[in-house]
A tleap script that builds the chain and sets N, CA, C and O, in Angstrom:
source leaprc.protein.ff14SB
mol = sequence {
  NMET ASN THR ILE ASP ILE ASN GLN PRO ILE
  ALA GLU ILE ILE ASN GLN HIE PRO GLU LEU
  LEU ASP THR PHE ILE ASN LEU GLY PHE ARG
  PRO ILE ALA ASN LYS ALA MET ARG GLU SER
  VAL GLY ARG ILE ILE SER LEU LYS ASN GLY
  ALA SER MET ILE GLY LEU PRO LEU ASP LYS
  LEU ILE GLN THR LEU LYS TRP ASN GLY TYR
  LYS VAL ILE GLU GLU CGLU
}
set mol.1.N position { 7.019 -71.162 -44.050 }
set mol.1.CA position { 6.378 -72.462 -44.222 }
set mol.1.C position { 5.967 -73.006 -42.848 }
set mol.1.O position { 6.736 -72.936 -41.890 }
set mol.2.N position { 4.775 -73.535 -42.767 }
set mol.2.CA position { 4.291 -74.154 -41.538 }
set mol.2.C position { 4.984 -75.490 -41.319 }
set mol.2.O position { 5.269 -76.219 -42.269 }
set mol.3.N position { 5.248 -75.800 -40.068 }
set mol.3.CA position { 5.944 -77.031 -39.716 }
set mol.3.C position { 5.051 -77.910 -38.849 }
set mol.3.O position { 4.396 -77.428 -37.924 }
set mol.4.N position { 5.032 -79.210 -39.160 }
set mol.4.CA position { 4.277 -80.198 -38.399 }
set mol.4.C position { 5.253 -81.249 -37.888 }
set mol.4.O position { 6.008 -81.836 -38.663 }
set mol.5.N position { 5.233 -81.481 -36.583 }
set mol.5.CA position { 6.020 -82.557 -35.976 }
set mol.5.C position { 5.068 -83.732 -35.771 }
set mol.5.O position { 4.151 -83.653 -34.953 }
set mol.6.N position { 5.279 -84.816 -36.506 }
set mol.6.CA position { 4.342 -85.939 -36.445 }
set mol.6.C position { 4.395 -86.689 -35.115 }
set mol.6.O position { 3.598 -87.598 -34.883 }
set mol.7.N position { 5.328 -86.313 -34.242 }
set mol.7.CA position { 5.402 -86.921 -32.915 }
set mol.7.C position { 4.595 -86.141 -31.876 }
set mol.7.O position { 4.506 -86.556 -30.720 }
set mol.8.N position { 4.010 -85.020 -32.280 }
set mol.8.CA position { 3.148 -84.238 -31.388 }
set mol.8.C position { 1.766 -84.874 -31.311 }
set mol.8.O position { 1.343 -85.565 -32.237 }
set mol.9.N position { 1.063 -84.639 -30.202 }
set mol.9.CA position { -0.318 -85.123 -30.116 }
set mol.9.C position { -1.204 -84.491 -31.192 }
set mol.9.O position { -1.030 -83.327 -31.554 }
set mol.10.N position { -2.140 -85.269 -31.688 }
set mol.10.CA position { -3.038 -84.807 -32.745 }
set mol.10.C position { -3.771 -83.534 -32.326 }
set mol.10.O position { -3.872 -82.596 -33.117 }
set mol.11.N position { -4.280 -83.485 -31.099 }
set mol.11.CA position { -5.031 -82.310 -30.633 }
set mol.11.C position { -4.164 -81.057 -30.652 }
set mol.11.O position { -4.639 -79.977 -31.004 }
set mol.12.N position { -2.917 -81.195 -30.280 }
set mol.12.CA position { -1.996 -80.058 -30.269 }
set mol.12.C position { -1.773 -79.538 -31.689 }
set mol.12.O position { -1.755 -78.328 -31.916 }
set mol.13.N position { -1.605 -80.444 -32.630 }
set mol.13.CA position { -1.411 -80.046 -34.029 }
set mol.13.C position { -2.646 -79.319 -34.546 }
set mol.13.O position { -2.529 -78.296 -35.220 }
set mol.14.N position { -3.827 -79.842 -34.233 }
set mol.14.CA position { -5.062 -79.211 -34.704 }
set mol.14.C position { -5.263 -77.852 -34.039 }
set mol.14.O position { -5.763 -76.926 -34.678 }
set mol.15.N position { -4.885 -77.717 -32.776 }
set mol.15.CA position { -4.984 -76.409 -32.120 }
set mol.15.C position { -4.082 -75.387 -32.798 }
set mol.15.O position { -4.451 -74.219 -32.922 }
set mol.16.N position { -2.906 -75.817 -33.236 }
set mol.16.CA position { -1.957 -74.929 -33.908 }
set mol.16.C position { -2.330 -74.693 -35.368 }
set mol.16.O position { -2.057 -73.626 -35.919 }
set mol.17.N position { -2.956 -75.694 -35.993 }
set mol.17.CA position { -3.297 -75.638 -37.421 }
set mol.17.C position { -4.717 -76.161 -37.629 }
set mol.17.O position { -4.888 -77.251 -38.175 }
set mol.18.N position { -5.742 -75.413 -37.208 }
set mol.18.CA position { -7.126 -75.905 -37.295 }
set mol.18.C position { -7.570 -76.243 -38.719 }
set mol.18.O position { -8.505 -77.020 -38.914 }
set mol.19.N position { -6.909 -75.667 -39.693 }
set mol.19.CA position { -7.244 -75.953 -41.089 }
set mol.19.C position { -6.955 -77.403 -41.469 }
set mol.19.O position { -7.441 -77.873 -42.498 }
set mol.20.N position { -6.175 -78.119 -40.662 }
set mol.20.CA position { -5.837 -79.514 -40.961 }
set mol.20.C position { -6.886 -80.515 -40.489 }
set mol.20.O position { -6.803 -81.692 -40.838 }
set mol.21.N position { -7.860 -80.084 -39.714 }
set mol.21.CA position { -8.862 -81.016 -39.190 }
set mol.21.C position { -9.536 -81.792 -40.316 }
set mol.21.O position { -9.595 -83.021 -40.261 }
set mol.22.N position { -10.044 -81.106 -41.329 }
set mol.22.CA position { -10.719 -81.793 -42.439 }
set mol.22.C position { -9.766 -82.711 -43.193 }
set mol.22.O position { -10.157 -83.798 -43.617 }
set mol.23.N position { -8.524 -82.281 -43.363 }
set mol.23.CA position { -7.531 -83.114 -44.050 }
set mol.23.C position { -7.311 -84.414 -43.285 }
set mol.23.O position { -7.281 -85.490 -43.880 }
set mol.24.N position { -7.157 -84.315 -41.969 }
set mol.24.CA position { -6.948 -85.511 -41.152 }
set mol.24.C position { -8.164 -86.435 -41.199 }
set mol.24.O position { -8.015 -87.653 -41.299 }
set mol.25.N position { -9.352 -85.865 -41.128 }
set mol.25.CA position { -10.571 -86.679 -41.198 }
set mol.25.C position { -10.644 -87.398 -42.540 }
set mol.25.O position { -10.984 -88.580 -42.594 }
set mol.26.N position { -10.328 -86.694 -43.622 }
set mol.26.CA position { -10.353 -87.303 -44.958 }
set mol.26.C position { -9.306 -88.400 -45.119 }
set mol.26.O position { -9.482 -89.313 -45.926 }
set mol.27.N position { -8.219 -88.316 -44.359 }
set mol.27.CA position { -7.184 -89.353 -44.405 }
set mol.27.C position { -7.569 -90.594 -43.600 }
set mol.27.O position { -6.914 -91.631 -43.702 }
set mol.28.N position { -8.637 -90.485 -42.797 }
set mol.28.CA position { -9.081 -91.646 -42.034 }
set mol.28.C position { -9.138 -91.448 -40.531 }
set mol.28.O position { -9.527 -92.361 -39.802 }
set mol.29.N position { -8.756 -90.273 -40.059 }
set mol.29.CA position { -8.818 -89.982 -38.624 }
set mol.29.C position { -10.241 -89.556 -38.252 }
set mol.29.O position { -10.439 -88.494 -37.661 }
set mol.30.N position { -11.223 -90.380 -38.599 }
set mol.30.CA position { -12.634 -90.018 -38.407 }
set mol.30.C position { -13.030 -89.754 -36.953 }
set mol.30.O position { -13.848 -88.864 -36.716 }
set mol.31.N position { -12.494 -90.479 -35.969 }
set mol.31.CA position { -12.902 -90.210 -34.585 }
set mol.31.C position { -12.630 -88.772 -34.124 }
set mol.31.O position { -13.330 -88.269 -33.245 }
set mol.32.N position { -11.626 -88.106 -34.703 }
set mol.32.CA position { -11.330 -86.746 -34.245 }
set mol.32.C position { -12.328 -85.723 -34.765 }
set mol.32.O position { -12.246 -84.546 -34.412 }
set mol.33.N position { -13.268 -86.152 -35.598 }
set mol.33.CA position { -14.351 -85.254 -36.003 }
set mol.33.C position { -15.193 -84.911 -34.779 }
set mol.33.O position { -15.799 -83.841 -34.713 }
set mol.34.N position { -15.227 -85.822 -33.815 }
set mol.34.CA position { -15.940 -85.613 -32.557 }
set mol.34.C position { -15.023 -84.820 -31.620 }
set mol.34.O position { -13.936 -85.276 -31.266 }
set mol.35.N position { -15.476 -83.634 -31.227 }
set mol.35.CA position { -14.647 -82.754 -30.399 }
set mol.35.C position { -14.217 -83.416 -29.091 }
set mol.35.O position { -13.084 -83.228 -28.648 }
set mol.36.N position { -15.104 -84.186 -28.471 }
set mol.36.CA position { -14.763 -84.859 -27.212 }
set mol.36.C position { -13.626 -85.864 -27.419 }
set mol.36.O position { -12.723 -85.958 -26.588 }
set mol.37.N position { -13.668 -86.609 -28.515 }
set mol.37.CA position { -12.592 -87.568 -28.818 }
set mol.37.C position { -11.286 -86.826 -29.090 }
set mol.37.O position { -10.214 -87.232 -28.641 }
set mol.38.N position { -11.403 -85.736 -29.832 }
set mol.38.CA position { -10.224 -84.946 -30.178 }
set mol.38.C position { -9.562 -84.405 -28.910 }
set mol.38.O position { -8.336 -84.369 -28.810 }
set mol.39.N position { -10.377 -83.987 -27.950 }
set mol.39.CA position { -9.838 -83.387 -26.733 }
set mol.39.C position { -9.426 -84.411 -25.681 }
set mol.39.O position { -8.759 -84.057 -24.709 }
set mol.40.N position { -9.807 -85.662 -25.854 }
set mol.40.CA position { -9.382 -86.688 -24.894 }
set mol.40.C position { -8.275 -87.540 -25.504 }
set mol.40.O position { -7.101 -87.376 -25.170 }
set mol.41.N position { -8.643 -88.430 -26.378 }
set mol.41.CA position { -7.658 -89.323 -27.010 }
set mol.41.C position { -6.644 -88.526 -27.829 }
set mol.41.O position { -5.462 -88.866 -27.861 }
set mol.42.N position { -7.108 -87.474 -28.484 }
set mol.42.CA position { -6.224 -86.659 -29.318 }
set mol.42.C position { -5.115 -85.972 -28.559 }
set mol.42.O position { -4.121 -85.554 -29.153 }
set mol.43.N position { -5.269 -85.848 -27.256 }
set mol.43.CA position { -4.233 -85.201 -26.448 }
set mol.43.C position { -3.095 -86.156 -26.085 }
set mol.43.O position { -2.016 -85.712 -25.693 }
set mol.44.N position { -3.328 -87.457 -26.213 }
set mol.44.CA position { -2.278 -88.411 -25.828 }
set mol.44.C position { -1.713 -89.208 -27.004 }
set mol.44.O position { -0.632 -89.787 -26.895 }
set mol.45.N position { -2.431 -89.241 -28.119 }
set mol.45.CA position { -1.969 -90.005 -29.288 }
set mol.45.C position { -1.267 -89.064 -30.264 }
set mol.45.O position { -1.835 -88.060 -30.694 }
set mol.46.N position { -0.035 -89.399 -30.604 }
set mol.46.CA position { 0.688 -88.583 -31.581 }
set mol.46.C position { 0.125 -88.837 -32.976 }
set mol.46.O position { -0.532 -89.849 -33.222 }
set mol.47.N position { 0.390 -87.915 -33.867 }
set mol.47.CA position { -0.058 -88.073 -35.250 }
set mol.47.C position { 0.543 -89.342 -35.857 }
set mol.47.O position { -0.136 -90.074 -36.577 }
set mol.48.N position { 1.804 -89.592 -35.564 }
set mol.48.CA position { 2.483 -90.791 -36.076 }
set mol.48.C position { 1.822 -92.067 -35.555 }
set mol.48.O position { 1.551 -92.982 -36.333 }
set mol.49.N position { 1.562 -92.138 -34.251 }
set mol.49.CA position { 0.926 -93.327 -33.675 }
set mol.49.C position { -0.514 -93.470 -34.139 }
set mol.49.O position { -0.990 -94.582 -34.368 }
set mol.50.N position { -1.205 -92.353 -34.275 }
set mol.50.CA position { -2.580 -92.382 -34.765 }
set mol.50.C position { -2.655 -92.952 -36.172 }
set mol.50.O position { -3.554 -93.732 -36.486 }
set mol.51.N position { -1.707 -92.559 -37.020 }
set mol.51.CA position { -1.670 -93.081 -38.386 }
set mol.51.C position { -1.481 -94.594 -38.366 }
set mol.51.O position { -2.131 -95.319 -39.118 }
set mol.52.N position { -0.598 -95.056 -37.510 }
set mol.52.CA position { -0.367 -96.493 -37.380 }
set mol.52.C position { -1.632 -97.213 -36.917 }
set mol.52.O position { -1.949 -98.296 -37.409 }
set mol.53.N position { -2.353 -96.612 -35.972 }
set mol.53.CA position { -3.562 -97.228 -35.419 }
set mol.53.C position { -4.672 -97.384 -36.459 }
set mol.53.O position { -5.441 -98.344 -36.409 }
set mol.54.N position { -4.754 -96.436 -37.403 }
set mol.54.CA position { -5.821 -96.514 -38.414 }
set mol.54.C position { -5.347 -97.165 -39.709 }
set mol.54.O position { -6.109 -97.257 -40.672 }
set mol.55.N position { -4.090 -97.617 -39.738 }
set mol.55.CA position { -3.567 -98.288 -40.923 }
set mol.55.C position { -3.201 -97.342 -42.056 }
set mol.55.O position { -3.165 -97.746 -43.218 }
set mol.56.N position { -2.931 -96.089 -41.722 }
set mol.56.CA position { -2.536 -95.098 -42.728 }
set mol.56.C position { -1.023 -95.144 -42.892 }
set mol.56.O position { -0.289 -94.909 -41.932 }
set mol.57.N position { -0.545 -95.444 -44.103 }
set mol.57.CA position { 0.901 -95.465 -44.310 }
set mol.57.C position { 1.510 -94.096 -43.994 }
set mol.57.O position { 0.995 -93.065 -44.429 }
set mol.58.N position { 2.587 -94.096 -43.249 }
set mol.58.CA position { 3.231 -92.861 -42.834 }
set mol.58.C position { 3.656 -92.016 -44.031 }
set mol.58.O position { 3.563 -90.790 -43.990 }
set mol.59.N position { 4.122 -92.667 -45.092 }
set mol.59.CA position { 4.547 -91.902 -46.264 }
set mol.59.C position { 3.376 -91.169 -46.919 }
set mol.59.O position { 3.559 -90.076 -47.455 }
set mol.60.N position { 2.180 -91.754 -46.882 }
set mol.60.CA position { 0.998 -91.079 -47.433 }
set mol.60.C position { 0.639 -89.858 -46.587 }
set mol.60.O position { 0.306 -88.805 -47.130 }
set mol.61.N position { 0.703 -89.994 -45.268 }
set mol.61.CA position { 0.431 -88.875 -44.368 }
set mol.61.C position { 1.422 -87.739 -44.619 }
set mol.61.O position { 1.028 -86.584 -44.777 }
set mol.62.N position { 2.697 -88.076 -44.655 }
set mol.62.CA position { 3.741 -87.068 -44.845 }
set mol.62.C position { 3.593 -86.394 -46.202 }
set mol.62.O position { 3.702 -85.172 -46.298 }
set mol.63.N position { 3.348 -87.170 -47.248 }
set mol.63.CA position { 3.195 -86.595 -48.584 }
set mol.63.C position { 1.993 -85.655 -48.640 }
set mol.63.O position { 2.072 -84.591 -49.255 }
set mol.64.N position { 0.889 -86.032 -48.009 }
set mol.64.CA position { -0.300 -85.178 -47.990 }
set mol.64.C position { 0.000 -83.854 -47.295 }
set mol.64.O position { -0.401 -82.794 -47.773 }
set mol.65.N position { 0.701 -83.916 -46.176 }
set mol.65.CA position { 1.064 -82.684 -45.473 }
set mol.65.C position { 1.967 -81.807 -46.337 }
set mol.65.O position { 1.783 -80.592 -46.394 }
set mol.66.N position { 2.932 -82.414 -47.002 }
set mol.66.CA position { 3.835 -81.654 -47.882 }
set mol.66.C position { 3.070 -81.033 -49.042 }
set mol.66.O position { 3.319 -79.882 -49.398 }
set mol.67.N position { 2.140 -81.782 -49.639 }
set mol.67.CA position { 1.332 -81.248 -50.737 }
set mol.67.C position { 0.507 -80.044 -50.295 }
set mol.67.O position { 0.187 -79.164 -51.095 }
set mol.68.N position { 0.167 -80.022 -49.003 }
set mol.68.CA position { -0.612 -78.912 -48.460 }
set mol.68.C position { 0.275 -77.783 -47.932 }
set mol.68.O position { -0.211 -76.862 -47.276 }
set mol.69.N position { 1.566 -77.858 -48.219 }
set mol.69.CA position { 2.473 -76.759 -47.904 }
set mol.69.C position { 3.139 -76.806 -46.541 }
set mol.69.O position { 3.611 -75.780 -46.050 }
set mol.70.N position { 3.187 -77.972 -45.924 }
set mol.70.CA position { 3.784 -78.100 -44.593 }
set mol.70.C position { 5.144 -78.773 -44.672 }
set mol.70.O position { 5.360 -79.679 -45.477 }
set mol.71.N position { 6.054 -78.318 -43.828 }
set mol.71.CA position { 7.325 -79.000 -43.626 }
set mol.71.C position { 7.073 -80.022 -42.520 }
set mol.71.O position { 6.460 -79.687 -41.506 }
set mol.72.N position { 7.529 -81.251 -42.694 }
set mol.72.CA position { 7.248 -82.324 -41.741 }
set mol.72.C position { 8.517 -82.713 -40.990 }
set mol.72.O position { 9.552 -83.004 -41.590 }
set mol.73.N position { 8.411 -82.710 -39.666 }
set mol.73.CA position { 9.499 -83.171 -38.801 }
set mol.73.C position { 9.151 -84.592 -38.373 }
set mol.73.O position { 8.074 -84.844 -37.834 }
set mol.74.N position { 10.081 -85.519 -38.622 }
set mol.74.CA position { 9.819 -86.931 -38.329 }
set mol.74.C position { 10.604 -87.466 -37.140 }
set mol.74.O position { 10.228 -88.495 -36.578 }
set mol.75.N position { 11.684 -86.797 -36.741 }
set mol.75.CA position { 12.528 -87.319 -35.665 }
set mol.75.C position { 11.816 -87.247 -34.329 }
set mol.75.O position { 11.011 -86.350 -34.080 }
set mol.76.N position { 12.129 -88.215 -33.473 }
set mol.76.CA position { 11.563 -88.211 -32.107 }
set mol.76.C position { 12.477 -87.468 -31.183 }
set mol.76.O position { 12.188 -87.348 -29.993 }
savepdb mol mol.pdb
quit
């Protein structure tokens, strides 16, 4: 099973799991559709903080990842 640590930077997660890019965009992470944004801001913003910034409930993010077959690590 693939594992996602929501405290990792978004860009790092996408580099490890490129198949998640469309899922993240559909959840509301629209700025990361732009490669330049993904490689700049995405390198410093964690998935958890990014969700907070766009108003995405953390439980919805985690549930979506689980539905897509990922184990989610939440601890910092």
